[in-house]
DRENTORKOL-3810 file (N, C-alpha, C; in nm, 4 decimals):
REM DRENTORKOL-3810
@n.u->12.6217; n.v->4.1614; n.w->15.1654; ca.u->12.6451; ca.v->4.1905; ca.w->15.3053; c.u->12.5112; c.v->4.2217; c.w->15.3709
@n.u->12.4888; n.v->4.1654; n.w->15.4892; ca.u->12.3664; ca.v->4.1885; ca.w->15.5633; c.u->12.3954; c.v->4.2771; c.w->15.6831
@n.u->12.2963; n.v->4.3505; n.w->15.7260; ca.u->12.3105; ca.v->4.4352; ca.w->15.8440; c.u->12.1869; c.v->4.4180; c.w->15.9306
@n.u->12.2052; n.v->4.4257; n.w->16.0604; ca.u->12.0918; ca.v->4.4201; ca.w->16.1513; c.u->12.0149; c.v->4.5501; c.w->16.1434
@n.u->11.8847; n.v->4.5400; n.w->16.1272; ca.u->11.8026; ca.v->4.6598; ca.w->16.1170; c.u->11.7788; c.v->4.7190; c.w->16.2548
@n.u->11.7449; n.v->4.6362; n.w->16.3499; ca.u->11.7120; ca.v->4.6832; ca.w->16.4837; c.u->11.8143; c.v->4.6435; c.w->16.5889
@n.u->11.9091; n.v->4.5615; n.w->16.5523; ca.u->12.0066; ca.v->4.5138; ca.w->16.6490; c.u->11.9474; c.v->4.4049; c.w->16.7362
@n.u->12.0295; n.v->4.3489; n.w->16.8193; ca.u->11.9850; ca.v->4.2425; ca.w->16.9093; c.u->11.9099; c.v->4.3024; c.w->17.0266
@n.u->11.8116; n.v->4.2276; n.w->17.0733; ca.u->11.7381; ca.v->4.2690; ca.w->17.1918; c.u->11.8239; c.v->4.2516; c.w->17.3158
@n.u->11.7756; n.v->4.3008; n.w->17.4260; ca.u->11.8497; ca.v->4.2981; ca.w->17.5521; c.u->11.9003; c.v->4.1582; c.w->17.5887
@n.u->11.8175; n.v->4.0570; n.w->17.5722; ca.u->11.8550; ca.v->3.9208; ca.w->17.6105; c.u->11.8915; c.v->3.8326; c.w->17.4906
@n.u->11.9110; n.v->3.8928; n.w->17.3737; ca.u->11.9441; ca.v->3.8163; ca.w->17.2548; c.u->12.0943; c.v->3.8149; c.w->17.2311
@n.u->12.1419; n.v->3.7071; n.w->17.1741; ca.u->12.2835; ca.v->3.6906; ca.w->17.1447; c.u->12.3066; c.v->3.6914; c.w->16.9943
@n.u->12.4214; n.v->3.7396; n.w->16.9513; ca.u->12.4629; ca.v->3.7342; ca.w->16.8119; c.u->12.5935; c.v->3.6572; c.w->16.8067
@n.u->12.5988; n.v->3.5571; n.w->16.7175; ca.u->12.7184; ca.v->3.4758; ca.w->16.7010; c.u->12.7694; c.v->3.4925; c.w->16.5589
@n.u->12.8871; n.v->3.5469; n.w->16.5429; ca.u->12.9488; ca.v->3.5611; ca.w->16.4118; c.u->13.0194; c.v->3.4317; c.w->16.3760
@n.u->13.0101; n.v->3.3940; n.w->16.2478; ca.u->13.0756; ca.v->3.2711; ca.w->16.2045; c.u->13.1587; c.v->3.2986; c.w->16.0804
@n.u->13.2599; n.v->3.2160; n.w->16.0613; ca.u->13.3482; ca.v->3.2321; ca.w->15.9453; c.u->13.3440; c.v->3.1101; c.w->15.8537
@n.u->13.2687; n.v->3.0084; n.w->15.8926; ca.u->13.2513; ca.v->2.8871; ca.w->15.8124; c.u->13.1023; c.v->2.8560; c.w->15.8038
@n.u->13.0649; n.v->2.7542; n.w->15.7269; ca.u->12.9232; ca.v->2.7216; ca.w->15.7080; c.u->12.8509; c.v->2.6872; c.w->15.8371
@n.u->12.9149; n.v->2.6181; n.w->15.9265; ca.u->12.8510; ca.v->2.5758; ca.w->16.0501; c.u->12.8563; c.v->2.6848; c.w->16.1570
@n.u->12.7433; n.v->2.7139; n.w->16.2203; ca.u->12.7445; ca.v->2.8132; ca.w->16.3278; c.u->12.7988; c.v->2.7577; c.w->16.4600
@n.u->12.8312; n.v->2.6277; n.w->16.4631; ca.u->12.8781; ca.v->2.5655; ca.w->16.5868; c.u->13.0301; c.v->2.5706; c.w->16.6024
@n.u->13.1016; n.v->2.6023; n.w->16.4976; ca.u->13.2489; ca.v->2.5969; ca.w->16.5020; c.u->13.3087; c.v->2.7292; c.w->16.5500
@n.u->13.3706; n.v->2.7245; n.w->16.6658; ca.u->13.4448; ca.v->2.8385; ca.w->16.7216; c.u->13.3621; c.v->2.9657; c.w->16.7378
@n.u->13.2323; n.v->2.9505; n.w->16.7694; ca.u->13.1477; ca.v->3.0688; ca.w->16.7855; c.u->13.0964; c.v->3.0883; c.w->16.9278
@n.u->13.0945; n.v->2.9813; n.w->17.0057; ca.u->13.0353; ca.v->2.9876; ca.w->17.1388; c.u->12.8887; c.v->2.9473; c.w->17.1398
@n.u->12.8292; n.v->2.9283; n.w->17.0207; ca.u->12.6879; ca.v->2.8917; ca.w->17.0127; c.u->12.6612; c.v->2.7553; c.w->17.0756
@n.u->12.7450; n.v->2.6579; n.w->17.0473; ca.u->12.7257; ca.v->2.5236; ca.w->17.1028; c.u->12.7263; c.v->2.5280; c.w->17.2548
@n.u->12.8209; n.v->2.5982; n.w->17.3122; ca.u->12.8301; ca.v->2.6083; ca.w->17.4583; c.u->12.7077; c.v->2.6795; c.w->17.5166
@n.u->12.6626; n.v->2.7824; n.w->17.4475; ca.u->12.5436; ca.v->2.8552; ca.w->17.4934; c.u->12.4209; c.v->2.7642; c.w->17.4927
@n.u->12.3983; n.v->2.6934; n.w->17.3810; ca.u->12.2800; ca.v->2.6076; ca.w->17.3694; c.u->12.2834; c.v->2.4924; c.w->17.4688
@n.u->12.3991; n.v->2.4291; n.w->17.4843; ca.u->12.4075; ca.v->2.3185; ca.w->17.5799; c.u->12.3945; c.v->2.3701; c.w->17.7228
@n.u->12.4481; n.v->2.4879; n.w->17.7493; ca.u->12.4349; ca.v->2.5481; ca.w->17.8819; c.u->12.2911; c.v->2.5792; c.w->17.9178
@n.u->12.2110; n.v->2.6123; n.w->17.8168; ca.u->12.0677; ca.v->2.6416; ca.w->17.8364; c.u->11.9831; c.v->2.5156; c.w->17.8258
@n.u->12.0466; n.v->2.4016; n.w->17.8042; ca.u->11.9813; ca.v->2.2714; ca.w->17.7890; c.u->11.8797; c.v->2.2708; c.w->17.6743
@n.u->11.9148; n.v->2.3391; n.w->17.5664; ca.u->11.8313; ca.v->2.3416; ca.w->17.4467; c.u->11.8437; c.v->2.2073; c.w->17.3762
@n.u->11.7322; n.v->2.1529; n.w->17.3329; ca.u->11.7313; ca.v->2.0220; ca.w->17.2669; c.u->11.6900; c.v->2.0298; c.w->17.1202
@n.u->11.6205; n.v->2.1381; n.w->17.0821; ca.u->11.5667; ca.v->2.1495; ca.w->16.9463; c.u->11.6016; c.v->2.2852; c.w->16.8868
@n.u->11.6382; n.v->2.2853; n.w->16.7595; ca.u->11.6726; ca.v->2.4077; ca.w->16.6877; c.u->11.5931; c.v->2.4135; c.w->16.5586
@n.u->11.5306; n.v->2.5276; n.w->16.5319; ca.u->11.4598; ca.v->2.5505; ca.w->16.4058; c.u->11.5520; c.v->2.6313; c.w->16.3157
@n.u->11.5691; n.v->2.5846; n.w->16.1921; ca.u->11.6593; ca.v->2.6505; ca.w->16.0976; c.u->11.5779; c.v->2.7034; c.w->15.9793
@n.u->11.5969; n.v->2.8314; n.w->15.9467; ca.u->11.5328; ca.v->2.8928; ca.w->15.8305; c.u->11.6351; c.v->2.9829; c.w->15.7632
@n.u->11.6327; n.v->2.9897; n.w->15.6304; ca.u->11.7259; ca.v->3.0798; ca.w->15.5652; c.u->11.7497; c.v->3.0505; c.w->15.4192
@n.u->11.8534; n.v->3.1131; n.w->15.3686; ca.u->11.8929; ca.v->3.0944; ca.w->15.2297; c.u->12.0236; c.v->3.0150; c.w->15.2247
@n.u->12.0560; n.v->2.9676; n.w->15.1073; ca.u->12.1731; ca.v->2.8837; ca.w->15.0806; c.u->12.1576; c.v->2.7440; c.w->15.1426
@n.u->12.0512; n.v->2.6759; n.w->15.1001; ca.u->12.0208; ca.v->2.5407; ca.w->15.1466; c.u->12.1404; c.v->2.4482; c.w->15.1367
@n.u->12.2131; n.v->2.4551; n.w->15.0249; ca.u->12.3210; ca.v->2.3591; ca.w->15.0007; c.u->12.4527; c.v->2.3973; c.w->15.0670
@n.u->12.4568; n.v->2.5060; n.w->15.1412; ca.u->12.5787; ca.v->2.5451; ca.w->15.2107; c.u->12.5519; c.v->2.5569; c.w->15.3611
@n.u->12.5104; n.v->2.6714; n.w->15.4029; ca.u->12.4980; ca.v->2.6986; ca.w->15.5465; c.u->12.3874; c.v->2.6178; c.w->15.6139
@n.u->12.2730; n.v->2.6048; n.w->15.5497; ca.u->12.1646; ca.v->2.5277; ca.w->15.6119; c.u->12.2052; c.v->2.3816; c.w->15.6227
@n.u->12.2622; n.v->2.3278; n.w->15.5164; ca.u->12.3084; ca.v->2.1894; ca.w->15.5177; c.u->12.4080; c.v->2.1663; c.w->15.6314
@n.u->12.5075; n.v->2.2526; n.w->15.6419; ca.u->12.6095; ca.v->2.2379; ca.w->15.7463; c.u->12.5495; c.v->2.2548; c.w->15.8855
@n.u->12.4597; n.v->2.3509; n.w->15.8999; ca.u->12.3973; ca.v->2.3763; ca.w->16.0298; c.u->12.3176; c.v->2.2555; c.w->16.0769
@n.u->12.2364; n.v->2.2004; n.w->15.9874; ca.u->12.1520; ca.v->2.0862; ca.w->16.0242; c.u->12.2379; c.v->1.9633; c.w->16.0556
@n.u->12.3359; n.v->1.9346; n.w->15.9719; ca.u->12.4208; ca.v->1.8174; ca.w->15.9948; c.u->12.5019; c.v->1.8306; c.w->16.1237
@n.u->12.5628; n.v->1.9467; n.w->16.1448; ca.u->12.6445; ca.v->1.9661; ca.w->16.2654; c.u->12.5579; c.v->1.9679; c.w->16.3909
@n.u->12.4425; n.v->2.0315; n.w->16.3826; ca.u->12.3515; ca.v->2.0331; ca.w->16.4972; c.u->12.3082; c.v->1.8926; c.w->16.5357
@n.u->12.2753; n.v->1.8116; n.w->16.4342; ca.u->12.2373; ca.v->1.6726; ca.w->16.4583; c.u->12.3518; c.v->1.5955; c.w->16.5228
@n.u->12.4733; n.v->1.6153; n.w->16.4714; ca.u->12.5897; ca.v->1.5464; ca.w->16.5275; c.u->12.6139; c.v->1.5851; c.w->16.6735
@n.u->12.5731; n.v->1.7046; n.w->16.7110; ca.u->12.5874; ca.v->1.7494; ca.w->16.8500; c.u->12.4682; c.v->1.7085; c.w->16.9359
@n.u->12.3732; n.v->1.6343; n.w->16.8784; ca.u->12.2626; ca.v->1.5798; ca.w->16.9559; c.u->12.1360; c.v->1.6641; c.w->16.9596
@n.u->12.1285; n.v->1.7696; n.w->16.8780; ca.u->12.0082; ca.v->1.8514; ca.w->16.8751; c.u->11.9052; c.v->1.7923; c.w->16.7800
@n.u->11.7799; n.v->1.8155; n.w->16.8101; ca.u->11.6722; ca.v->1.7814; ca.w->16.7168; c.u->11.6635; c.v->1.9003; c.w->16.6221
@n.u->11.6946; n.v->1.8794; n.w->16.4960; ca.u->11.6981; ca.v->1.9869; ca.w->16.3980; c.u->11.5683; c.v->1.9894; c.w->16.3181
@n.u->11.5074; n.v->2.1059; n.w->16.3072; ca.u->11.3811; ca.v->2.1224; ca.w->16.2368; c.u->11.4001; c.v->2.2267; c.w->16.1268
@n.u->11.3638; n.v->2.1907; n.w->16.0045; ca.u->11.3635; ca.v->2.2845; ca.w->15.8931; c.u->11.2196; c.v->2.2882; c.w->15.8416
@n.u->11.1411; n.v->2.3881; n.w->15.8832; ca.u->11.0014; ca.v->2.3940; ca.w->15.8402; c.u->10.9895; c.v->2.4059; c.w->15.6882
@n.u->10.8861; n.v->2.3452; n.w->15.6351; ca.u->10.8609; ca.v->2.3484; ca.w->15.4915; c.u->10.8534; c.v->2.4922; c.w->15.4405
@n.u->10.9136; n.v->2.5151; n.w->15.3261; ca.u->10.9129; ca.v->2.6446; ca.w->15.2576; c.u->10.9796; c.v->2.7561; c.w->15.3381
@n.u->11.0814; n.v->2.7223; n.w->15.4160; ca.u->11.1540; ca.v->2.8248; ca.w->15.4923; c.u->11.2990; c.v->2.8375; c.w->15.4490
@n.u->11.3343; n.v->2.7729; n.w->15.3370; ca.u->11.4718; ca.v->2.7844; ca.w->15.2895; c.u->11.4770; c.v->2.7732; c.w->15.1389
@n.u->11.5831; n.v->2.8241; n.w->15.0817; ca.u->11.6045; ca.v->2.8196; ca.w->14.9371; c.u->11.7518; c.v->2.8468; c.w->14.9109
@n.u->11.7957; n.v->2.8197; n.w->14.7900; ca.u->11.9325; ca.v->2.8511; ca.w->14.7540; c.u->11.9414; c.v->2.9872; c.w->14.6856
@n.u->11.8343; n.v->3.0306; n.w->14.6223; ca.u->11.8327; ca.v->3.1591; ca.w->14.5538; c.u->11.7096; c.v->3.2388; c.w->14.5941
@n.u->11.7183; n.v->3.3694; n.w->14.5826; ca.u->11.6038; ca.v->3.4576; ca.w->14.5981; c.u->11.5156; c.v->3.4309; c.w->14.4759
@n.u->11.4015; n.v->3.3604; n.w->14.4948; ca.u->11.3171; ca.v->3.3217; ca.w->14.3829; c.u->11.1701; c.v->3.3308; c.w->14.4211
@n.u->11.0808; n.v->3.2795; n.w->14.3386; ca.u->10.9378; ca.v->3.2899; ca.w->14.3644; c.u->10.8951; c.v->3.2203; c.w->14.4924
@n.u->10.9596; n.v->3.1118; n.w->14.5281; ca.u->10.9179; ca.v->3.0387; ca.w->14.6479; c.u->10.9835; c.v->3.0907; c.w->14.7751
@n.u->11.0973; n.v->3.1608; n.w->14.7640; ca.u->11.1645; ca.v->3.2112; ca.w->14.8840; c.u->11.2439; c.v->3.3367; c.w->14.8494
@n.u->11.1907; n.v->3.4499; n.w->14.8864; ca.u->11.2639; ca.v->3.5749; ca.w->14.8692; c.u->11.3274; c.v->3.6124; c.w->15.0023
@n.u->11.4197; n.v->3.7040; n.w->14.9989; ca.u->11.4812; ca.v->3.7506; ca.w->15.1234; c.u->11.3747; c.v->3.8089; c.w->15.2156
@n.u->11.2778; n.v->3.8791; n.w->15.1599; ca.u->11.1705; ca.v->3.9382; ca.w->15.2416; c.u->11.0871; c.v->3.8286; c.w->15.3091
@n.u->11.0523; n.v->3.7235; n.w->15.2327; ca.u->10.9752; ca.v->3.6128; ca.w->15.2904; c.u->11.0555; c.v->3.5440; c.w->15.4000
@n.u->11.1838; n.v->3.5252; n.w->15.3770; ca.u->11.2702; ca.v->3.4628; ca.w->15.4772; c.u->11.2654; c.v->3.5427; c.w->15.6073
@n.u->11.2793; n.v->3.6734; n.w->15.5972; ca.u->11.2781; ca.v->3.7558; ca.w->15.7182; c.u->11.1431; c.v->3.7514; c.w->15.7876
@n.u->11.0340; n.v->3.7487; n.w->15.7122; ca.u->10.9014; ca.v->3.7386; ca.w->15.7734; c.u->10.8859; c.v->3.6067; c.w->15.8484
@n.u->10.9357; n.v->3.4988; n.w->15.7907; ca.u->10.9295; ca.v->3.3683; ca.w->15.8577; c.u->11.0126; c.v->3.3711; c.w->15.9854
@n.u->11.1309; n.v->3.4284; n.w->15.9782; ca.u->11.2166; ca.v->3.4349; ca.w->16.0965; c.u->11.1503; c.v->3.5168; c.w->16.2067
@n.u->11.0887; n.v->3.6271; n.w->16.1696; ca.u->11.0195; ca.v->3.7102; ca.w->16.2689; c.u->10.9081; c.v->3.6307; c.w->16.3362
@n.u->10.8326; n.v->3.5547; n.w->16.2572; ca.u->10.7251; ca.v->3.4720; ca.w->16.3130; c.u->10.7828; c.v->3.3652; c.w->16.4054
@n.u->10.8891; n.v->3.2955; n.w->16.3608; ca.u->10.9490; ca.v->3.1897; ca.w->16.4412; c.u->11.0109; c.v->3.2437; c.w->16.5700
@n.u->11.0621; n.v->3.3651; n.w->16.5657; ca.u->11.1242; ca.v->3.4232; ca.w->16.6858; c.u->11.0246; c.v->3.4422; c.w->16.7987
@n.u->10.8978; n.v->3.4426; n.w->16.7670; ca.u->10.7958; ca.v->3.4535; ca.w->16.8707; c.u->10.7874; c.v->3.3291; c.w->16.9571
@n.u->10.8515; n.v->3.2223; n.w->16.9141; ca.u->10.8519; ca.v->3.0968; ca.w->16.9890; c.u->10.9749; c.v->3.0936; c.w->17.0785
@n.u->10.9660; n.v->3.1507; n.w->17.1965; ca.u->11.0804; ca.v->3.1628; ca.w->17.2864; c.u->11.1355; c.v->3.0273; c.w->17.3295
@n.u->11.0528; n.v->2.9223; n.w->17.3208; ca.u->11.0990; ca.v->2.7904; ca.w->17.3636; c.u->11.1758; c.v->2.7173; c.w->17.2541
@n.u->11.1898; n.v->2.7779; n.w->17.1360; ca.u->11.2586; ca.v->2.7129; ca.w->17.0255; c.u->11.3625; c.v->2.8070; c.w->16.9671
@n.u->11.4898; n.v->2.7946; n.w->17.0060; ca.u->11.5943; ca.v->2.8800; ca.w->16.9508; c.u->11.6081; c.v->2.8612; c.w->16.8009
@n.u->11.6497; n.v->2.9639; n.w->16.7329; ca.u->11.6611; ca.v->2.9601; ca.w->16.5887; c.u->11.8055; c.v->2.9859; c.w->16.5488
@n.u->11.8586; n.v->2.9024; n.w->16.4616; ca.u->11.9921; ca.v->2.9269; ca.w->16.4073; c.u->11.9759; c.v->3.0020; c.w->16.2766
@n.u->12.0561; n.v->3.1033; n.w->16.2568; ca.u->12.0521; ca.v->3.1819; ca.w->16.1356; c.u->12.1778; c.v->3.1536; c.w->16.0545
@n.u->12.1670; n.v->3.0605; n.w->15.9581; ca.u->12.2835; ca.v->3.0275; ca.w->15.8793; c.u->12.3296; c.v->3.1445; c.w->15.7951
END
């Protein structure tokens, strides 16, 4: 189970999901299309589940999906720990012009 350490910022949104894809019944798709977002950067763990579904569904909805090198893994291991994942997400969040999906 994960918990937000600092919570969402004033203008940040949180979308809860119950399936692998963050686009199904969450309101995320409507939010992104309403903001005319064209590109999504995806970083996280569980490459073969949530990241896979996020990238495929995002592509099917017409988004340019970006998975930066060394930003995902299936297990907490030498190449991708939970701490490294969070550091990458913090760095990517500085790019206000590129929304990030958190699988």
